[in-house]
C-alpha positions as CSV (number, residue, x, y, z in Angstrom):
1,X,-14.7,-19.8,-18.7
2,X,-15.4,-16.1,-18.9
3,X,-12.4,-13.8,-19.4
4,X,-11.5,-10.3,-20.5
5,X,-12.1,-10.2,-24.2
6,X,-9.5,-7.5,-24.6
7,X,-6.6,-9.3,-22.9
8,X,-7.8,-12.9,-22.7
9,X,-5.4,-13.6,-19.9
10,X,-7.4,-16.1,-17.8
11,X,-6.5,-19.7,-18.4
12,X,-8.7,-22.7,-18.1
13,X,-9.7,-24.1,-14.8
14,X,-7.1,-25.9,-12.8
15,X,-7.7,-28.9,-10.5
16,X,-5.9,-31.1,-8.0
17,X,-6.7,-34.2,-6.1
18,X,-5.1,-35.3,-2.9
19,X,-5.8,-38.7,-1.4
20,X,-4.7,-39.4,2.2
21,X,-2.2,-36.5,2.0
22,X,-0.7,-37.5,-1.3
23,X,-1.1,-35.6,-4.6
24,X,-2.7,-38.1,-6.9
25,X,-3.7,-36.1,-10.0
26,X,-4.1,-32.6,-11.3
27,X,-5.6,-30.7,-14.2
28,X,-8.4,-33.3,-14.6
29,X,-11.8,-32.5,-15.9
30,X,-13.8,-30.4,-13.4
31,X,-16.8,-32.5,-14.3
32,X,-15.2,-35.4,-12.4
33,X,-15.1,-33.5,-9.1
34,X,-18.4,-34.8,-7.8
35,X,-17.2,-38.4,-8.4
36,X,-14.0,-37.8,-6.5
37,X,-15.9,-36.2,-3.6
38,X,-17.7,-39.4,-3.0
39,X,-14.4,-41.2,-2.3
40,X,-12.9,-41.4,1.2
41,X,-9.8,-39.5,2.3
42,X,-9.8,-37.0,-0.6
43,X,-9.3,-33.3,-0.9
44,X,-10.0,-31.5,-4.2
45,X,-8.9,-28.1,-5.4
46,X,-10.6,-26.2,-8.2
47,X,-9.4,-22.9,-9.5
48,X,-11.5,-20.6,-11.7
49,X,-10.4,-17.3,-13.2
50,X,-12.9,-14.5,-13.9
51,X,-16.0,-16.8,-14.1
52,X,-19.6,-15.6,-14.4
53,X,-22.6,-17.1,-12.7
54,X,-23.1,-19.6,-15.5
55,X,-19.6,-20.8,-15.1
56,X,-20.2,-21.4,-11.4
57,X,-23.6,-22.9,-11.8
58,X,-22.4,-26.5,-12.3
59,X,-19.9,-26.6,-9.4
60,X,-22.4,-24.6,-7.3
61,X,-25.0,-27.4,-7.7
62,X,-22.5,-30.2,-7.1
63,X,-21.1,-28.6,-3.9
64,X,-24.4,-27.1,-2.6
65,X,-23.0,-23.5,-2.6
66,X,-25.3,-20.8,-1.4
67,X,-26.5,-18.4,-4.1
68,X,-25.5,-15.4,-2.1
69,X,-22.0,-16.7,-1.9
70,X,-22.0,-17.3,-5.6
71,X,-23.1,-13.8,-6.3
72,X,-20.3,-12.4,-4.0
73,X,-17.8,-14.6,-5.9
74,X,-18.8,-13.1,-9.2
75,X,-19.0,-9.5,-8.1
76,X,-15.8,-7.5,-7.5
77,X,-14.7,-5.4,-4.6
78,X,-15.9,-7.5,-1.7
79,X,-14.7,-6.7,1.8
80,X,-12.3,-9.3,3.2
81,X,-14.5,-11.6,5.2
82,X,-15.7,-15.1,6.1
83,X,-19.3,-16.0,5.7
84,X,-20.7,-19.2,7.2
85,X,-23.4,-21.2,5.4
86,X,-24.9,-24.6,6.2
87,X,-22.7,-26.6,3.8
88,X,-19.6,-24.4,3.4
89,X,-17.6,-21.3,4.3
90,X,-17.2,-18.4,1.9
91,X,-14.0,-16.4,2.2
92,X,-12.9,-13.2,0.4
93,X,-9.3,-11.8,0.5
94,X,-6.8,-9.8,-1.5
95,X,-3.3,-10.3,-2.6
96,X,-1.1,-7.2,-2.6
97,X,1.6,-6.3,-5.2
98,X,3.9,-3.3,-5.5
99,X,4.8,-1.1,-8.4
100,X,8.4,0.1,-8.0
101,X,8.1,3.0,-10.4
102,X,4.8,4.5,-9.2
103,X,5.2,3.4,-5.6
104,X,1.5,2.3,-5.7
105,X,0.0,-0.8,-4.2
106,X,-2.3,-2.9,-6.4
107,X,-4.6,-5.6,-5.0
108,X,-6.1,-8.6,-6.6
109,X,-9.2,-10.3,-5.3
110,X,-9.9,-14.0,-4.7
111,X,-13.0,-15.6,-3.4
112,X,-12.9,-19.1,-1.8
113,X,-15.5,-21.7,-1.2
114,X,-14.5,-24.1,1.6
115,X,-16.3,-27.4,2.1
116,X,-15.3,-30.5,3.9
117,X,-13.5,-32.1,1.0
118,X,-13.1,-29.3,-1.6
119,X,-11.5,-25.9,-1.9
120,X,-12.7,-23.7,-4.8
121,X,-10.7,-20.5,-5.5
122,X,-12.3,-17.9,-7.8
123,X,-9.9,-15.3,-9.0
124,X,-11.4,-12.1,-10.3
125,X,-8.5,-11.6,-12.8
126,X,-5.2,-13.0,-13.8
127,X,-3.5,-10.4,-11.6
128,X,-3.9,-12.8,-8.7
129,X,-1.2,-15.3,-9.5
130,X,-2.1,-18.7,-8.2
131,X,1.3,-20.3,-9.1
132,X,3.0,-19.2,-5.8
133,X,0.2,-20.8,-3.9
134,X,0.7,-24.1,-5.8
135,X,4.5,-23.9,-5.0
136,X,3.7,-23.5,-1.3
137,X,1.7,-26.7,-1.4
138,X,4.4,-28.6,-3.2
139,X,7.0,-27.4,-0.7
140,X,5.2,-28.8,2.3
141,X,3.9,-32.2,1.3
142,X,4.2,-33.4,4.9
143,X,1.2,-31.1,5.8
144,X,-1.0,-32.4,2.9
145,X,-2.8,-34.8,5.3
146,X,-4.6,-31.8,6.6
147,X,-6.7,-31.9,3.4
148,X,-8.7,-28.7,2.7
149,X,-7.2,-26.9,5.7
150,X,-3.8,-27.6,4.2
151,X,-4.9,-26.1,0.9
152,X,-6.4,-23.1,2.6
153,X,-3.3,-22.5,4.7
154,X,-1.1,-22.2,1.6
155,X,-3.5,-19.7,0.1
156,X,-3.8,-17.5,3.2
157,X,-0.1,-17.7,3.9
158,X,0.6,-16.4,0.4
159,X,-1.9,-13.6,0.8
160,X,-0.5,-12.6,4.2
161,X,3.1,-12.7,2.9
162,X,2.2,-10.5,-0.1
163,X,0.6,-7.9,2.2
164,X,3.6,-8.0,4.6
165,X,6.0,-7.6,1.7
166,X,3.9,-4.6,0.5
167,X,4.2,-3.0,3.9
168,X,8.0,-3.5,3.9
169,X,8.2,-1.9,0.5
170,X,6.3,1.1,1.7
171,X,8.5,1.2,4.8
172,X,11.6,1.4,2.6
173,X,10.1,4.2,0.4
174,X,9.1,6.2,3.5
175,X,12.7,6.0,4.8
176,X,13.9,7.4,1.4
177,X,11.5,10.3,1.8
178,X,12.9,10.9,5.3
179,X,16.4,11.1,3.9
180,X,15.3,13.4,1.1
181,X,13.5,15.7,3.6
182,X,16.7,16.3,5.6
183,X,19.0,16.3,2.6
184,X,20.6,19.3,0.8
185,X,19.1,20.7,-1.3
186,X,15.5,19.8,-0.4
187,X,13.0,19.5,-3.2
188,X,9.7,20.0,-1.3
189,X,7.5,19.5,-4.3
190,X,8.9,16.1,-5.0
191,X,8.7,15.1,-1.4
192,X,5.1,16.3,-1.1
193,X,4.2,14.3,-4.2
194,X,5.8,11.1,-2.9
195,X,4.3,11.6,0.6
196,X,0.9,11.9,-0.9
197,X,1.3,8.8,-3.1
198,X,2.7,6.8,-0.1
199,X,-0.2,7.9,2.1
200,X,-2.7,6.8,-0.6
201,X,-0.9,3.4,-0.9
202,X,-1.0,2.9,2.9
203,X,-4.8,3.6,2.9
204,X,-5.4,1.2,0.0
205,X,-3.3,-1.5,1.8
206,X,-5.0,-0.9,5.1
207,X,-8.4,-1.6,3.6
208,X,-7.5,-5.1,2.7
209,X,-5.1,-5.9,5.5
210,X,-7.0,-4.8,8.6
211,X,-10.0,-7.2,8.0
212,X,-7.6,-10.1,7.6
213,X,-7.4,-10.4,11.4
214,X,-11.2,-11.2,11.5
215,X,-10.8,-13.6,8.6
216,X,-8.1,-15.6,10.4
217,X,-10.0,-15.5,13.7
218,X,-13.1,-16.9,11.9
219,X,-11.2,-19.7,10.3
220,X,-9.5,-20.7,13.6
221,X,-12.8,-20.8,15.5
222,X,-13.2,-24.3,17.0
223,X,-16.8,-24.6,15.9
224,X,-15.8,-24.6,12.3
225,X,-13.8,-27.9,12.8
226,X,-11.6,-26.9,9.9
227,X,-8.1,-26.6,11.4
228,X,-6.7,-29.6,13.2
229,X,-4.0,-29.6,15.9
230,X,-1.2,-30.3,13.3
231,X,-2.0,-27.1,11.3
232,X,-2.9,-24.9,14.3
233,X,0.7,-23.6,14.7
234,X,0.9,-22.8,11.0
235,X,-2.3,-20.8,11.0
236,X,-1.1,-19.0,14.1
237,X,2.0,-18.0,12.2
238,X,-0.1,-16.6,9.4
239,X,-2.2,-14.8,12.0
240,X,1.0,-13.3,13.5
241,X,2.0,-12.0,10.1
242,X,-1.3,-10.3,9.7
243,X,-1.1,-8.6,13.1
244,X,2.4,-7.4,12.3
245,X,1.5,-6.0,9.0
246,X,-1.6,-4.2,10.4
247,X,0.4,-2.8,13.3
248,X,3.2,-1.6,10.9
249,X,0.7,0.1,8.6
250,X,-0.7,2.1,11.6
251,X,2.8,3.2,12.6
252,X,3.7,4.1,9.0
253,X,0.6,6.2,8.7
254,X,1.6,8.1,11.8
255,X,5.1,8.5,10.4
256,X,3.8,9.8,7.1
257,X,1.6,12.3,9.0
258,X,4.8,13.4,10.9
259,X,6.7,13.8,7.7
260,X,3.9,16.0,6.4
261,X,4.1,18.2,9.5
262,X,7.9,18.3,9.1
263,X,7.5,19.4,5.4
264,X,5.2,22.2,6.5
265,X,7.7,23.3,9.2
266,X,10.6,23.3,6.8
267,X,8.6,25.1,4.2
268,X,7.6,27.7,6.8
269,X,11.3,28.1,7.9
270,X,12.3,28.6,4.3
271,X,9.6,31.2,3.8
272,X,10.9,33.0,7.0
273,X,14.4,32.9,5.6
274,X,13.3,34.4,2.3
275,X,11.3,37.1,4.1
276,X,14.4,37.9,6.2
277,X,16.5,38.3,3.1
278,X,13.9,40.4,1.3
279,X,13.5,42.6,4.4
280,X,17.2,43.0,4.8
281,X,17.7,44.0,1.2
282,X,14.8,46.4,1.5
283,X,16.5,48.0,4.5
284,X,19.7,48.4,2.6
285,X,17.9,49.9,-0.4
286,X,16.0,52.3,1.9
287,X,19.3,54.1,2.9
288,X,20.1,55.5,-0.5
289,X,16.4,56.1,-1.1
290,X,16.2,58.2,2.1
291,X,19.3,60.2,1.3
292,X,18.5,60.9,-2.3
293,X,15.0,61.7,-1.4
294,X,16.1,64.2,1.2
295,X,18.3,66.0,-1.3
296,X,15.4,66.1,-3.7
297,X,13.6,68.7,-1.5
298,X,13.0,72.1,-3.1
299,X,14.8,73.9,-0.3
300,X,18.3,75.2,0.2
301,X,20.6,72.8,2.1
302,X,24.3,72.5,2.8
303,X,26.2,71.4,-0.3
304,X,23.5,72.4,-2.8
305,X,24.8,72.6,-6.4
306,X,28.4,71.8,-5.2
307,X,30.7,68.9,-5.9
308,X,31.6,68.2,-2.3
309,X,27.9,67.9,-1.5
310,X,27.5,65.2,-4.1
311,X,30.6,63.3,-2.9
312,X,29.6,63.4,0.7
313,X,26.1,62.1,0.1
314,X,27.5,59.3,-2.1
315,X,29.9,58.4,0.6
316,X,27.2,58.3,3.2
317,X,25.1,56.0,1.0
318,X,27.9,53.6,0.4
319,X,29.1,53.5,4.0
320,X,25.6,53.1,5.5
321,X,24.7,50.3,3.0
322,X,28.0,48.5,3.7
323,X,27.4,48.7,7.5
324,X,23.9,47.3,7.1
325,X,25.1,44.5,4.8
326,X,27.8,43.5,7.3
327,X,25.4,43.5,10.2
328,X,22.8,41.4,8.4
329,X,25.3,38.9,7.2
330,X,26.6,38.4,10.8
331,X,23.1,37.7,11.9
332,X,22.5,35.3,8.9
333,X,19.8,37.5,7.5
334,X,21.5,37.5,4.1
């Protein structure tokens, strides 16, 4: 199994065998999958982490996987989608995780081959944690009779929930930015930085969440004969989570845009306040400048070279400046 030589995080392949809705064995040799597929009433799961085309060659031949689907499973950054081939479906989707410190959303890709009796998950890295999916399967053994559809539901339910949790996380962070924006004092630089990061996270999340609606619709199509009546309500529940997450992302994007406009408005108001203060002080300073400038003329004027002329001009400066200061303060210009 190929893995990152620097981290070597990817484990060996994992397998499970369900027979008539009962978990019969797990972690058996993947080479035995073809033998099990020939048996009636079985559903097989195979998980591979960061494989290359050589790793997929054997299972591809046994399950009759299309070479284009195998190429998509090996290459990263596929768009969430469902492709239909003669012998199987190929599905691509992304799990979302949150980073509390950076407030960024990270995504982990998984590719899925869906046949009548087998579900093959191909994770592009260990960042996609498959253990929660396994726990979902174990928590609902009464649905295991659904076979491959049951396995696929657990996977899609985990992906949809991870995306919805990421949306809720961003919703909480945006509320915090709102509180900061109308707090006292207001640190606009911090708010602008957080708003930008949240907007980027929303865009990243939207890229992997919006196409999930098409993915669920393709899986639920009647001509695929994949989902039976027992599992239909559960798939509809996943579909509802996808719709809610997508709608919430759109509303949060509008909210972030509104926050940005509010930031600019507050910044403009602060700038106007600063300009009022600067202008008011300039007006106060202009009074003594005017008076002293007048007495600097090279002409004879009343009080020239006398003590009383100095004291009168000084008194005029102080009184005029004080009057302007009181007037500006009453108008909240200072």
